[in-house]
N, C-alpha and C positions, 0 to 999 in steps of 0.2 A: 344639599349634597351630603351633609352629615346623616340625614336620615335614611340614606341609601345604605349606609354602613351599619351592620347589627351592632347593638349597644355592647355585646359582650366583646366585640373586637375593639371598640373604642375604649372600654375599660382596660382591656390588655395593653393597648398603645399607651394610655395614660400611666399604667403601673410601671411600663418600661421606661417612661420619662422621669421616674422618681430618681433614679441613678443613672443619669445620662451617660457618664463616662463609662461605667461598667456595661452598659447596653451597647455603647459605641464600640467598645473593645471586642464584645462578642460578635457584633455584626461584622467587624473587620476581619475576625479570625474565620467566620464562615465565608466571608467573601474571597478572602485569600485561598481557602481550601477549594471552593468551587471554581475559582479561576485557575488554579494549578491543575486541578482535574480535567477541567474542559480543555486547557491548552495542551496538556500531555496527551489527552485522548485524541484532540485535533491533529497534533503532530503525528501520532500513530495512525490515524486515518489518512493522513497525507503520504506517510511513508508506505502504507499498504497500498493506495491507490497508484503511486508511482511505480512501485515494485511489480504490481499486478500488470499495468500497462506496458511497462518495459519488458516483462517476459512474454506477454501475449503478443507484442509487436516484434520480438526477437524470434520465437518459435512458430508463431501463428496461433490463433485461438483454438484450431483443431489441426491436428496432424494425421494425414492419411498415410499408411505404411503397411507393409506385409506385417502379419502377426509376429510378435517377438523381435521386431527390428531393433529396438533399444536395448534389448536384453542380450542378444547374441552378437558375437563378432563375426565379420565377414572375411572368409579365406581369400576372396578375390574382390576387387572393387565392384559394386553395384551387384553382388551375388544375391543380395536380398532386396533388390531395387524393384520399382513398379514399372511394368512394360506397357501398360494401357493408361497412362497418365492422361493423355489428350481426351480420350472417351470419358473418364472419370470427371474431368475439369467441365467438359461441356454438359454432363448430365446434371451437375448440382449448381452450376452458375445461374440456373433459373430463379434461385431463391434471392429475393430483394434485400434480405439481412445480410448477405455475403457480399463484401466489399471487394474481394479478389482472391484468386488461387495462384499460388507461386510454387512452381516446382523447384526442388532443390537437389543438388548432388553433393554429398560429403565424401571427401577423399584426402589422401595426404601424399607426400612425397618429398622430393628434394628441390630446392631453389638455389639457383647460382647466378652470380653476376659476372662469371667468366673466370674469376680468381678465387671466389670463396663460395662455399655452398653450407646450407643449412636446412633443417627439416621445416616443413610448412604443414599447416592444417587448412585445406581449401574448401571453398563453397562455390558451387556453380550455381548462378542465380540469373533471373531475368532483370533487366534495367528497372522494372517497376518495383522491385524488392525494396529499393531505398526510399520509394515513396510510401510504401506500407510501413516501413520502420519509423518514418517521421524523424523527430529530433533526437532519437536515442543513439544515433550513429554520428559522430563528430567528424566531418571531413576536414582535415588540417589544411591540405593543399591539394591542387588539382580539382577534379570533378568525380562524381560517380560514374558507373559504367553508361556508355551511351547506348541509345536503342540500336539493334542491328538492322532495323528497318530505316533508320534516319539517313539522310544524305550525306551528313558529316561523318559517318561511320566508314572507316576503311578496313575491309576485310583482310587486307594484307598487313595490317597492324593490329593484330588482336590485343585487346585491352586487358589490364589486370590492376586490381586496387590492393595495396599492402597496408598491413598494420604499421603504425608509426615507428614501433621499436624494431620491426623486422627490416623496414627500410632503412633505419639508422644502422642496424647491424651489417646490412649488404652495402651500405654507402651508396644508395641509389636515390634519385629524386625523380620528379616528373619528367617524362620523355625518355628516360633511360631504358635499356632492355635488359630483361632477365629471361633465364631459361627454367622451366619446369620439367621435372623428370618424375614420372609416376609409373606405377604397374597397371597394365590394362587389364580389362576384364577377362582376357584370356591368359593372363600371367606373364606376358611379355613386357618389355620396358619401352616407354615411349617419352619423347621429349619434344616440346614446342617452345618457341621463343614468344615472349609478350612484351608489350610497351606499357611502362607504369602510367597509369591514367589518374591515378588519385592516391593519396596517403590519408588514412583515417585513424581514429582512436575508438575503441569500445569502452575505454575508462577502466579496463582490467588489464594491468601490465603484462601478465602471463599470457593473455589472448593476443595482445599487440605484438608480442615477440614471434608469433607463429602463423597468425591468421592472414588470409588473403581472399579476394573476391575475383572471380572471372565469369564471363558469360557461360551460360548453361550449355550453349553449342559448342564452346571451346573446350568445356570439360569434357563433353560426349566425345569429342574428337580425340582428345587426349587420352581418354580411357577406352576408345573404340567401342562404344556402346550407346544405345538409344534409350537405355533406361534412366530412370531418376530414382534419387534414394527416398525421398518423400514428397507429399503434396501438402503445402501449408495453406490452410484456409483462414483468411482474415475477415473479421466481422466489422460492421459499423459500431456495435454495442457489445462490449465484453460481458455484460450481464446475460446476454441471450445465448451464450456458449452452449449450455445443456439442451436448449430448445432446439437450436439449429443443429447440434450433434445428432439428436434423435431424429430430425428430419432426414439428414444426410444418411444416417444408417437405414432408414426406411428406403429412401430411394435406392441405394445401392444393393440392399437385400432382394429388391425385386428386379435387378438387372444381372445378366449373365456376364461375368468378368473373367478375365484370363487366369486370375489368381485371387487367392483369399486377401482380405484387406482388414485393417484394424483402424479404429479411431481413437485418438489419444488427445484428450483435452489439455489446455495449457497448465491446468493445476497439477497434472501428474508429472510435469516436466519442470515445474517451478520449485526445485528443491530449495533455493536460496530464499524464496519468497516464503515458503513454509516455516523455514527454521527462523527467519527474522520475525515472522508474526508470532510464533510460539514464544520466542524471547521477549518481545515487546509486551505480549499479553501477560505474561509472568511479572515483568517490571511495573506495568500499570496496575496490576492487581496488588502487589505489595505496597505501591505508592497509595492506592486508594484505600487500603486497610489502615495504613499509617494516618493518612488525612482523616479518616473516620474516627480514629482513636483520639487524635488532636481535638477535633470537634467535640466529641462526647466529653472529654475531661474538661474542656473549657466550659461547655454549657452546663456540665453537672456541678462544677464549682460556682458558676453564676447563679443558677437557680437555688443551689443549696445556701448561698449567701443571701439571696432574696427571701427565701423561706424563713431563714433564721431571723433576719431583720423585721419579718412581718408575722412573727409568733403570736404576739398579742392580737394582731389584727385576725389571725386564723381563729384564735380562741373566742374573739367577740362574734365573728360570724357563725362559729359552731354553737355559741350560746343562743343566738338569735334564731337557731333552727336550720341553719344552711347545711345541706348534706355534704359529707366528705368528698363525695365524687364530684360534687359542683365546685368545691374549693380546688381540688386537683385539676379539674378541667380548666380553670382559670389560669393556673400556672402553665398548663399544656399549651392553651392559646398563645401566651406570652412567648413561649419557646418557639411555637410555630410561626409567629410573626417575625421573631428574629430570623429564623431560617428562611422565610419568604424574602425578606428584605436582603439578607445577604446573598441569596442565590441570584436574585435580580441584579444586584450590583456586580456579583462575580461574572454572570452571564454577559452584561454590558461591557465589562473590561475585557472579557475573552473576545467578544465580537470586534471591539475597537483594535485589539492586538492583531487580530486576523486581518483586518482591513490595512493596518499599518504595515504588516510585513509584505503586503502586495505592492505597496509604493516604495518601501525601503528596501533596496537589495542586500540582504545579509546571507553570506555564503557560509555554509557548514563545511568543515574540514573533510576530506576524503575518507570514506569508510575503509575498514580493513579490506586488503586486497584490490583496492582501486586507487587511481592515480588523480582522480578529479573529484572536486567538491561539488555540491549542489546547494541551490538556493532554499533558505529556511522558509517554509510556509506552514501555516497552521489553518486547518479546516474548521470552520465553526459549524457544529452540528446542533441543531435544535433538539434532535432526539437525544444526544448525549447530555445536553444541558438539563433537559427534563428528568432523565434518569439520575444525574447528580443531584439535582433539586430534591427529588423524591427521597434519595438516599439520606442527605442532610436533614431534610424534615423528619424522617423517621428517627434518625439518631438524636435530634434536638428534642422532639416529643418524648422519647423514652427517657432521656436524661432528666427532663422536667418532671416526669411521672415518678421516677425514682425518688428525686429530691422531696416532692411535694408529699408523697405518700408517708414519709417519715414525720413530717410536720403535722399533718392531720390526725395521725395517730396518738398525739401527745394528748393527755387529759385536759379537759376545758380549765380547770382551776389552775393547773400548773401552767398552761399556755397564757392565761390572764395575768398570772403573777410574773411572768418571764420578763427580765430586764436585760 
């Protein structure tokens, strides 16, 4: 087995064993640095992925709307809505990458329990909307909206879901009735009674105070219009958003529609995701720079002490005709070996921590603007580990080169007489 390892690496390993305590301390510093960087980066990757999926499931991977829908306000409800939503849905559902297409109506008005009224922000949706959202909507009591085609659905008791704070403010619970008052698309006032079918939380207190869901058919009746605000296209894989968007654009451009449309990917509506990602990137960048400096100082100190202790050895090797570059490369190999061992141990420790957090439920406190915490998870990324290992290797070898270069430049007679 020893013959499979180059003699130069075996010599480097034996030289590290000369001062085991110092070598162990250097390996420990590198291990901690790699562990910290991979864990911090893994937490960042987990956060990015969670925010990405949360945003994509909330808004849809691709949103179909009239041009400028998100930049301009409507004077009347559904003034900028889509009138040919059904034909658009049928046209693009042929793509196997598309999980579903959900129409939405966004409107607002007043909600009353008979004695108290407050402002609401409503969303008219299909019952499958909540299947698309997955676990990102927390239903506290009751159920999500029933299918209008199901036998248990009673058209005489139209359903509504309220945000938990909105229900608390109105003092209503499951089975109670509320009245929604809104402006129709013609500018008149219209009011319907709805039965509370579910109470949910988005995790954002400000949304929970105002938000509610009702069937899209009920919203259209309330607003006296057959239009929808947007069409949300949900995909099986978020990574294929750009590819499917191009396909949808090509399909719709070859079809005559009643009105112009615009495609908006989820990234363009993910303002919170973008800001959090920029913040974390800067934090991890600063953290990486600090860790790099710590590793550099530690390895420079270790190699400087090693070079100083072996000054007479360096002088002897030089007197025997060894080239300075060969002596320097020996110290560089020792530092590289330290970096390799430390990076491997740091990676193993990071992987073990990632697996442990999947078993042990550790909750993080609620972030600013939210009312609920979330489980602490760390993604183990082999790519991130390789990147950190290469960075540490470069820092260690550079520190060793700087230290050894000064040692080999000392005159041979002075080096041989060094005590």
